[in-house]
C-alpha positions, 0 to 999 in steps of 0.5 A: 234350906239344907241340901238333900232336904225333901221339901218341894218348894222354891224361894223368890228373893225380895230383899237381901242376899242368900249364899248357895253352898254345896258340901260346905263350899260356896257356889254363888250369892243370889240377890233381889229378884233371883230364886233358888230351889227350882230343882226340888220343886220340880223333881222332888229328889231333894235339895242340891244345895244349902241356902244361907242368908248372908244379910237380912232377907225377905223371901217368898216360898212357893210350894209345888201345889202353889205353883200348880194352882197358879198354872191352872188358874192363870195359864198366861201368867203361868207361861210367863213364869215358866219361861222366865225360870227356863231362861234363868236355868239356861243362863246358869247352864251356859255359865256351868258349861263355860266353867267346865270347858276352862277345866278340860285338857286341850284337844279333848272333846266336851 
């Protein structure tokens, strides 16, 4: 999966490790139970990062139409999936905020 690609799908990691890179710089490694590609799935503006398998991996690709069909056919399950994705995004956002605050000069408003 390459940054700026226009496909609209996300991936769930069943086994293995996937490295996430932006402009060739390593950002983090994702493992079993984690996911990537949510931005491209939701907004269609292209991938924000490149994903490279670091070990042998098994992934499930969920396209936009697959996710929308899941939400229509199984609203209760769809709600749980959406809530879990929002929780993950919230956690990542908090981590990013902490990293930014560490790099701000003292006495400067965020």
